DRENBALUM-778660 format. One record per residue (C-alpha): residue in three letters; x, y, z. Coordinates in nm, 4 decimals. Layout:
N
rest ala; xx X; yy Y; zz Z $
...
END
This chain:
309
rest met; xx 8.3828; yy 12.6521; zz 8.2623 $
rest leu; xx 8.1545; yy 12.4291; zz 8.4713 $
rest asp; xx 7.7803; yy 12.4563; zz 8.4258 $
rest arg; xx 7.5470; yy 12.4374; zz 8.7273 $
rest arg; xx 7.4850; yy 12.0661; zz 8.6944 $
rest asn; xx 7.8517; yy 11.9722; zz 8.6794 $
rest phe; xx 7.9346; yy 12.2164; zz 8.9579 $
rest leu; xx 7.6821; yy 12.0484; zz 9.1878 $
rest lys; xx 7.8164; yy 11.7087; zz 9.0905 $
rest leu; xx 8.1761; yy 11.8054; zz 9.1616 $
rest ala; xx 8.0868; yy 11.9861; zz 9.4857 $
rest ala; xx 7.8942; yy 11.6852; zz 9.6098 $
rest cys; xx 8.1760; yy 11.4452; zz 9.5362 $
rest leu; xx 8.4499; yy 11.6595; zz 9.6842 $
rest ser; xx 8.2446; yy 11.7346; zz 9.9945 $
rest ala; xx 8.1981; yy 11.3649; zz 10.0586 $
rest ala; xx 8.5592; yy 11.2883; zz 9.9829 $
rest phe; xx 8.6918; yy 11.5584; zz 10.2131 $
rest gly; xx 8.4639; yy 11.4818; zz 10.5067 $
rest val; xx 8.2380; yy 11.7897; zz 10.5008 $
rest ala; xx 7.9109; yy 11.7319; zz 10.6868 $
rest asp; xx 7.5642; yy 11.8969; zz 10.6651 $
rest leu; xx 7.5478; yy 11.9232; zz 10.2875 $
rest pro; xx 7.2678; yy 12.1225; zz 10.1199 $
rest glu; xx 6.9874; yy 11.9063; zz 9.9825 $
rest pro; xx 7.0711; yy 11.9652; zz 9.6112 $
rest val; xx 7.4307; yy 11.8623; zz 9.6787 $
rest arg; xx 7.3259; yy 11.5508; zz 9.8688 $
rest ala; xx 7.0860; yy 11.4598; zz 9.5876 $
rest ala; xx 7.3624; yy 11.4948; zz 9.3300 $
rest leu; xx 7.5937; yy 11.2856; zz 9.5442 $
rest lys; xx 7.3345; yy 11.0109; zz 9.5812 $
rest lys; xx 7.2850; yy 11.0026; zz 9.2064 $
rest ile; xx 7.6503; yy 10.9562; zz 9.1153 $
rest ala; xx 7.7803; yy 10.7500; zz 9.4069 $
rest pro; xx 7.6355; yy 10.3968; zz 9.3833 $
rest asp; xx 7.6619; yy 10.1681; zz 9.6835 $
rest lys; xx 7.9228; yy 9.9497; zz 9.5177 $
rest val; xx 8.1808; yy 10.2306; zz 9.5071 $
rest pro; xx 8.4400; yy 10.1454; zz 9.7757 $
rest thr; xx 8.4927; yy 10.3856; zz 10.0607 $
rest leu; xx 8.8604; yy 10.4498; zz 10.1341 $
rest val; xx 8.9997; yy 10.5452; zz 10.4724 $
rest tyr; xx 9.3537; yy 10.6540; zz 10.3877 $
rest leu; xx 9.6166; yy 10.6632; zz 10.6635 $
rest gln; xx 9.9826; yy 10.7564; zz 10.6477 $
rest gly; xx 10.2651; yy 10.5990; zz 10.8436 $
rest leu; xx 10.6382; yy 10.6526; zz 10.8100 $
rest ala; xx 10.6484; yy 10.8051; zz 10.4625 $
rest cys; xx 10.7366; yy 11.1148; zz 10.2611 $
rest thr; xx 10.3850; yy 11.1670; zz 10.1143 $
rest gly; xx 10.5346; yy 11.0988; zz 9.7720 $
rest cys; xx 10.2775; yy 10.8298; zz 9.6961 $
rest ser; xx 9.9890; yy 11.0660; zz 9.7685 $
rest ile; xx 10.1451; yy 11.3246; zz 9.5377 $
rest ser; xx 10.1862; yy 11.0603; zz 9.2692 $
rest leu; xx 9.8223; yy 10.9529; zz 9.3010 $
rest leu; xx 9.7121; yy 11.3106; zz 9.2334 $
rest gln; xx 9.8955; yy 11.2991; zz 8.8995 $
rest ala; xx 9.6679; yy 11.0265; zz 8.7631 $
rest gln; xx 9.5441; yy 11.0560; zz 8.4059 $
rest ser; xx 9.2706; yy 10.8688; zz 8.2157 $
rest pro; xx 9.0893; yy 10.8826; zz 8.4517 $
rest gly; xx 9.2153; yy 11.1760; zz 8.6536 $
rest ala; xx 9.2490; yy 11.1980; zz 9.0306 $
rest val; xx 8.9239; yy 11.3913; zz 9.0816 $
rest thr; xx 8.7313; yy 11.1267; zz 8.8883 $
rest met; xx 8.8969; yy 10.8520; zz 9.0908 $
rest ile; xx 8.8084; yy 11.0005; zz 9.4303 $
rest thr; xx 8.4569; yy 11.0953; zz 9.3304 $
rest glu; xx 8.3238; yy 10.8367; zz 9.0861 $
rest tyr; xx 8.5271; yy 10.5197; zz 9.1405 $
rest ser; xx 8.5826; yy 10.5571; zz 9.5114 $
rest lys; xx 8.4723; yy 10.7629; zz 9.8078 $
rest leu; xx 8.7724; yy 10.9052; zz 9.9874 $
rest ala; xx 8.6315; yy 10.9350; zz 10.3374 $
rest phe; xx 8.9557; yy 11.0394; zz 10.5055 $
rest his; xx 9.3057; yy 11.1447; zz 10.4048 $
rest ser; xx 9.5204; yy 11.3427; zz 10.6461 $
rest asp; xx 9.6591; yy 11.5681; zz 10.3687 $
rest leu; xx 9.3462; yy 11.6117; zz 10.1575 $
rest ser; xx 9.0581; yy 11.6065; zz 10.4044 $
rest ala; xx 8.8957; yy 11.9371; zz 10.4920 $
rest thr; xx 8.7845; yy 11.7935; zz 10.8237 $
rest ser; xx 9.0358; yy 11.8063; zz 11.1077 $
rest gly; xx 9.0729; yy 11.7863; zz 11.4826 $
rest gln; xx 8.8087; yy 11.6046; zz 11.6825 $
rest gln; xx 8.5739; yy 11.5826; zz 11.3849 $
rest ala; xx 8.8353; yy 11.3865; zz 11.1927 $
rest leu; xx 8.9061; yy 11.1607; zz 11.4899 $
rest asn; xx 8.5343; yy 11.0961; zz 11.5331 $
rest leu; xx 8.5119; yy 11.0059; zz 11.1660 $
rest leu; xx 8.7939; yy 10.7535; zz 11.1984 $
rest gly; xx 8.6413; yy 10.6175; zz 11.5171 $
rest asp; xx 8.3076; yy 10.5618; zz 11.3450 $
rest tyr; xx 8.4655; yy 10.3656; zz 11.0628 $
rest phe; xx 8.6964; yy 10.1614; zz 11.2829 $
rest ala; xx 8.4089; yy 10.0789; zz 11.5185 $
rest gly; xx 8.1946; yy 9.9631; zz 11.2272 $
rest arg; xx 7.9358; yy 10.2400; zz 11.2651 $
rest ala; xx 7.9987; yy 10.4124; zz 10.9304 $
rest gly; xx 7.9608; yy 10.1239; zz 10.6869 $
rest asp; xx 8.1947; yy 9.9137; zz 10.4761 $
rest tyr; xx 8.5326; yy 10.0501; zz 10.3802 $
rest phe; xx 8.8801; yy 9.9618; zz 10.2567 $
rest leu; xx 9.1799; yy 10.0791; zz 10.4535 $
rest ala; xx 9.4613; yy 10.2346; zz 10.2497 $
rest leu; xx 9.7988; yy 10.2788; zz 10.4161 $
rest glu; xx 10.0890; yy 10.4791; zz 10.2779 $
rest gly; xx 10.4135; yy 10.4347; zz 10.4677 $
rest ala; xx 10.5630; yy 10.1805; zz 10.7024 $
rest val; xx 10.4549; yy 10.0991; zz 11.0572 $
rest pro; xx 10.7043; yy 10.1888; zz 11.3379 $
rest leu; xx 10.6765; yy 9.8611; zz 11.5285 $
rest ser; xx 10.9585; yy 9.9291; zz 11.7778 $
rest met; xx 10.8778; yy 10.2978; zz 11.8219 $
rest pro; xx 10.4969; yy 10.3279; zz 11.7987 $
rest glu; xx 10.5010; yy 10.6843; zz 11.9291 $
rest ala; xx 10.6837; yy 10.7895; zz 11.6111 $
rest cys; xx 10.3514; yy 10.7915; zz 11.4291 $
rest val; xx 10.0442; yy 10.9157; zz 11.6177 $
rest ile; xx 9.6992; yy 11.0167; zz 11.4947 $
rest gly; xx 9.5108; yy 11.2072; zz 11.7627 $
rest asp; xx 9.5644; yy 11.0372; zz 12.0968 $
rest lys; xx 9.6355; yy 10.6930; zz 11.9472 $
rest thr; xx 9.9333; yy 10.5470; zz 11.7699 $
rest leu; xx 9.9082; yy 10.4330; zz 11.4105 $
rest ala; xx 9.9442; yy 10.0766; zz 11.5366 $
rest glu; xx 9.6368; yy 10.1144; zz 11.7567 $
rest his; xx 9.4332; yy 10.2498; zz 11.4660 $
rest leu; xx 9.5468; yy 9.9628; zz 11.2430 $
rest leu; xx 9.4456; yy 9.7050; zz 11.5020 $
rest ser; xx 9.1029; yy 9.8670; zz 11.5333 $
rest ala; xx 9.0634; yy 9.8736; zz 11.1552 $
rest ala; xx 9.1471; yy 9.5042; zz 11.1260 $
rest arg; xx 8.8193; yy 9.4164; zz 11.3007 $
rest thr; xx 8.5918; yy 9.6099; zz 11.0647 $
rest met; xx 8.7576; yy 9.6773; zz 10.7266 $
rest ser; xx 8.6753; yy 9.4813; zz 10.4117 $
rest gly; xx 9.0443; yy 9.4684; zz 10.3310 $
rest ala; xx 9.3522; yy 9.6866; zz 10.3035 $
rest ile; xx 9.5587; yy 9.8380; zz 10.0234 $
rest ala; xx 9.9274; yy 9.8909; zz 10.1001 $
rest val; xx 10.0148; yy 10.1950; zz 9.8856 $
rest gly; xx 10.3806; yy 10.2134; zz 9.7875 $
rest thr; xx 10.6905; yy 10.0185; zz 9.8812 $
rest cys; xx 10.7061; yy 10.1481; zz 10.2389 $
rest ala; xx 10.3624; yy 10.0038; zz 10.3161 $
rest ser; xx 10.4162; yy 9.6936; zz 10.1016 $
rest his; xx 10.7709; yy 9.5957; zz 10.2016 $
rest gly; xx 10.9024; yy 9.8467; zz 10.4576 $
rest gly; xx 11.0965; yy 10.0545; zz 10.2053 $
rest ile; xx 11.3282; yy 10.3338; zz 10.3124 $
rest pro; xx 11.1896; yy 10.3641; zz 10.6709 $
rest ala; xx 11.2762; yy 9.9963; zz 10.7246 $
rest ala; xx 11.6294; yy 10.0277; zz 10.5866 $
rest glu; xx 11.9023; yy 9.8424; zz 10.7728 $
rest gly; xx 11.9998; yy 10.0321; zz 11.0878 $
rest asn; xx 11.6748; yy 10.2246; zz 11.1349 $
rest leu; xx 11.5715; yy 10.2878; zz 11.4963 $
rest thr; xx 11.1952; yy 10.2588; zz 11.4522 $
rest gly; xx 11.1730; yy 9.8894; zz 11.3702 $
rest ala; xx 10.9614; yy 9.9849; zz 11.0690 $
rest val; xx 10.7710; yy 9.7023; zz 10.9003 $
rest ser; xx 10.5224; yy 9.6629; zz 10.6182 $
rest leu; xx 10.1492; yy 9.6551; zz 10.6790 $
rest lys; xx 10.1346; yy 9.2808; zz 10.6170 $
rest glu; xx 10.4232; yy 9.2100; zz 10.8547 $
rest phe; xx 10.2624; yy 9.4281; zz 11.1201 $
rest tyr; xx 9.9420; yy 9.2265; zz 11.1078 $
rest gln; xx 10.1302; yy 8.8966; zz 11.0984 $
rest lys; xx 10.3208; yy 8.9907; zz 11.4125 $
rest asn; xx 9.9834; yy 9.0556; zz 11.5763 $
rest gln; xx 9.8491; yy 8.7159; zz 11.4621 $
rest leu; xx 9.6067; yy 8.8751; zz 11.2168 $
rest gln; xx 9.5540; yy 8.7853; zz 10.8512 $
rest pro; xx 9.3259; yy 9.0409; zz 10.6842 $
rest leu; xx 9.3056; yy 9.0729; zz 10.3082 $
rest ile; xx 9.5955; yy 9.2956; zz 10.1971 $
rest ile; xx 9.6686; yy 9.4085; zz 9.8415 $
rest asn; xx 10.0312; yy 9.5175; zz 9.8092 $
rest ile; xx 10.1006; yy 9.7836; zz 9.5455 $
rest pro; xx 10.4728; yy 9.8670; zz 9.5738 $
rest gly; xx 10.6696; yy 10.1448; zz 9.4058 $
rest cys; xx 10.8639; yy 10.4440; zz 9.5363 $
rest ser; xx 10.6687; yy 10.6413; zz 9.4600 $
rest val; xx 10.3795; yy 10.4220; zz 9.3502 $
rest his; xx 10.2512; yy 10.4556; zz 8.9927 $
rest pro; xx 9.9014; yy 10.6103; zz 9.0073 $
rest asp; xx 9.7677; yy 10.3571; zz 8.7561 $
rest trp; xx 9.8618; yy 10.0658; zz 8.9804 $
rest val; xx 9.6497; yy 10.1972; zz 9.2673 $
rest trp; xx 9.3553; yy 10.3564; zz 9.0898 $
rest lys; xx 9.3114; yy 10.0797; zz 8.8336 $
rest thr; xx 9.3194; yy 9.8220; zz 9.1117 $
rest ile; xx 9.0307; yy 10.0155; zz 9.2673 $
rest ile; xx 8.8481; yy 10.0234; zz 8.9322 $
rest tyr; xx 8.8938; yy 9.6470; zz 8.9130 $
rest leu; xx 8.7521; yy 9.6072; zz 9.2639 $
rest val; xx 8.4466; yy 9.8071; zz 9.1573 $
rest arg; xx 8.3848; yy 9.6341; zz 8.8278 $
rest ala; xx 8.5086; yy 9.2784; zz 8.8744 $
rest gly; xx 8.6016; yy 9.2110; zz 9.2358 $
rest leu; xx 8.9345; yy 9.1059; zz 9.3810 $
rest pro; xx 9.2137; yy 9.0935; zz 9.1205 $
rest glu; xx 9.4420; yy 8.7921; zz 9.0964 $
rest leu; xx 9.7284; yy 8.8400; zz 9.3405 $
rest ile; xx 10.0835; yy 8.7055; zz 9.3082 $
rest asn; xx 10.4193; yy 8.7449; zz 9.4847 $
rest gly; xx 10.2521; yy 8.7577; zz 9.8256 $
rest gly; xx 9.9716; yy 8.9980; zz 9.7433 $
rest glu; xx 10.0508; yy 9.2083; zz 9.4347 $
rest pro; xx 9.8018; yy 9.2461; zz 9.1447 $
rest lys; xx 9.9151; yy 9.0133; zz 8.8670 $
rest met; xx 9.8020; yy 9.2580; zz 8.5985 $
rest phe; xx 10.0851; yy 9.4970; zz 8.6946 $
rest phe; xx 10.3533; yy 9.2824; zz 8.8571 $
rest glu; xx 10.3572; yy 8.9571; zz 8.6603 $
rest arg; xx 10.6782; yy 9.0140; zz 8.4644 $
rest lys; xx 11.0192; yy 9.1538; zz 8.5411 $
rest val; xx 11.1237; yy 9.4949; zz 8.4177 $
rest his; xx 11.4161; yy 9.3265; zz 8.2410 $
rest asp; xx 11.1875; yy 9.1013; zz 8.0336 $
rest asn; xx 11.0140; yy 9.3930; zz 7.8591 $
rest cys; xx 11.3014; yy 9.6414; zz 7.8603 $
rest pro; xx 11.3664; yy 9.8012; zz 7.5181 $
rest arg; xx 11.7381; yy 9.7479; zz 7.5890 $
rest tyr; xx 11.6991; yy 9.3741; zz 7.6306 $
rest his; xx 11.8553; yy 9.3248; zz 7.2870 $
rest asp; xx 12.1644; yy 9.5138; zz 7.4093 $
rest phe; xx 12.1804; yy 9.2756; zz 7.7049 $
rest gln; xx 12.1688; yy 8.9731; zz 7.4747 $
rest gln; xx 12.4417; yy 9.1228; zz 7.2561 $
rest glu; xx 12.6494; yy 9.2118; zz 7.5648 $
rest asn; xx 12.6442; yy 9.5762; zz 7.4666 $
rest phe; xx 12.6764; yy 9.7261; zz 7.8143 $
rest ala; xx 12.6972; yy 10.0893; zz 7.9243 $
rest leu; xx 13.0014; yy 10.1458; zz 8.1478 $
rest lys; xx 12.9101; yy 10.4936; zz 8.2705 $
rest leu; xx 12.5937; yy 10.6994; zz 8.2950 $
rest gly; xx 12.5185; yy 10.8516; zz 7.9587 $
rest asp; xx 12.6471; yy 10.5573; zz 7.7579 $
rest lys; xx 12.4178; yy 10.3749; zz 7.5209 $
rest gly; xx 12.3457; yy 10.0094; zz 7.5774 $
rest cys; xx 12.2177; yy 9.7876; zz 7.8566 $
rest leu; xx 12.2549; yy 9.9418; zz 8.2028 $
rest phe; xx 12.3073; yy 9.6092; zz 8.3804 $
rest lys; xx 12.6707; yy 9.6753; zz 8.4690 $
rest leu; xx 12.5742; yy 10.0082; zz 8.6248 $
rest gly; xx 12.3605; yy 9.8211; zz 8.8746 $
rest cys; xx 12.0257; yy 9.8092; zz 8.6929 $
rest leu; xx 11.7895; yy 9.5965; zz 8.9025 $
rest gly; xx 11.5415; yy 9.5315; zz 8.6245 $
rest pro; xx 11.6307; yy 9.1586; zz 8.6267 $
rest asp; xx 11.5170; yy 9.1359; zz 8.9902 $
rest thr; xx 11.2149; yy 9.3688; zz 8.9894 $
rest tyr; xx 10.8583; yy 9.2827; zz 8.8932 $
rest ala; xx 10.6703; yy 9.5793; zz 8.7399 $
rest asp; xx 10.5294; yy 9.6887; zz 8.4042 $
rest cys; xx 10.7235; yy 10.0180; zz 8.3877 $
rest pro; xx 10.8641; yy 9.9483; zz 8.0362 $
rest ser; xx 10.5149; yy 9.9370; zz 7.8861 $
rest arg; xx 10.3274; yy 10.1741; zz 8.1196 $
rest trp; xx 10.5859; yy 10.4515; zz 8.1563 $
rest trp; xx 10.5567; yy 10.7408; zz 8.4042 $
rest asn; xx 10.4754; yy 11.1134; zz 8.4124 $
rest gly; xx 10.1561; yy 11.0753; zz 8.2153 $
rest gly; xx 10.3134; yy 10.8226; zz 7.9801 $
rest gln; xx 10.6002; yy 11.0528; zz 7.8829 $
rest thr; xx 10.9048; yy 10.8568; zz 7.9992 $
rest trp; xx 11.0487; yy 10.6206; zz 8.2599 $
rest cys; xx 11.3795; yy 10.5569; zz 8.4363 $
rest val; xx 11.5603; yy 10.3617; zz 8.1649 $
rest gly; xx 11.4088; yy 10.5937; zz 7.9050 $
rest val; xx 11.6167; yy 10.8790; zz 8.0506 $
rest asn; xx 11.9267; yy 10.6570; zz 8.0684 $
rest ala; xx 11.9060; yy 10.5793; zz 8.4404 $
rest pro; xx 11.9255; yy 10.2240; zz 8.5743 $
rest cys; xx 11.6187; yy 10.0720; zz 8.7359 $
rest ile; xx 11.6766; yy 10.0991; zz 9.1112 $
rest gly; xx 11.4221; yy 9.8291; zz 9.1928 $
rest cys; xx 11.1832; yy 10.0590; zz 9.3777 $
rest ala; xx 10.9029; yy 9.7994; zz 9.3579 $
rest ser; xx 11.1233; yy 9.5217; zz 9.4927 $
rest pro; xx 11.1057; yy 9.3851; zz 9.8499 $
rest met; xx 11.4809; yy 9.4530; zz 9.8752 $
rest phe; xx 11.4550; yy 9.8225; zz 9.7873 $
rest ala; xx 11.6718; yy 10.0257; zz 10.0289 $
rest ala; xx 11.7051; yy 9.7221; zz 10.2557 $
rest lys; xx 12.0853; yy 9.6996; zz 10.2864 $
rest lys; xx 12.3404; yy 9.9669; zz 10.3740 $
rest asp; xx 12.6044; yy 9.8210; zz 10.1430 $
rest phe; xx 12.3783; yy 9.8084; zz 9.8374 $
rest pro; xx 12.3408; yy 10.1657; zz 9.7023 $
rest phe; xx 12.0847; yy 10.2693; zz 9.4417 $
rest tyr; xx 12.3514; yy 10.3579; zz 9.1837 $
rest arg; xx 12.6831; yy 10.1801; zz 9.1464 $
rest his; xx 13.0000; yy 10.2062; zz 8.9412 $
rest phe; xx 13.0893; yy 9.9253; zz 8.7050 $
rest ser; xx 13.3580; yy 9.7951; zz 8.9450 $
rest gln; xx 13.1057; yy 9.7767; zz 9.2297 $
rest ser; xx 12.8589; yy 9.5864; zz 9.0157 $
rest val; xx 13.1277; yy 9.3303; zz 8.9306 $
rest asn; xx 13.2306; yy 9.2911; zz 9.2947 $
rest gln; xx 12.8655; yy 9.2438; zz 9.4006 $
rest gly; xx 12.7938; yy 8.9819; zz 9.1385 $
rest gly; xx 12.6990; yy 9.2155; zz 8.8563 $
rest glu; xx 12.8544; yy 8.9826; zz 8.5959 $
rest lys; xx 12.7174; yy 8.6356; zz 8.5563 $
END
């Protein structure tokens, strides 16, 4: 049970995070006490996406999601989580994008429909228009998930929207803002929240592979896989459920940079290979890119597509 002090603290943080105005003085005082100026403000937009990354972020542990959006960041706007809506929400976005509301980082989940801008509209403006406005005032941007980082499923071959990543969208508009790509479908909550913690405590993390934090994406899944010994011994699984390396079932660990083997998922309980499923390369730029390259493949398909080397 929360005591009065912790209740005021939590109420203050959540009110700020969810865009509630006209706070009582005790709540504002508590907020001021626990929200130092260095905590980054996040304006979180969603493009072509399934909201899976937002759901994943709410499953964060050590620290939890509430701590992350109240103590390590100030979530000024999120279309799913914000209490504010309608014109008040649009005014809030307008204030940030016009530079009237202070410094902020833009966070984008989902791809940008470049060829069909009307497929993603916030208020009376397209997502593309909001992104162009944000480029003039934001401190930088965080591309949350593979759709925002690389295009992902919305940008799959044959799509009608011309979906592109956040970085590609800005490049096509001759803009080069700071962008931190954090891929994954869905994204691991640690990758996003601990990047934000790093921004708070140390500044910009070292970026590799075109903008990904080195601390999470330096090594390939294959390199740290507990079944790497099976790979070396050529002990391959030939059907799902078999023991051994999953390479011949289409595992994309050799082509995917991520620390899944050491970080695990679901609160550190398991991960894809841990439940005998091949890595589908969800953090890779090529994830879902080609029609003729399915997520899961039979042994014969893997051989025909170069699965044996």
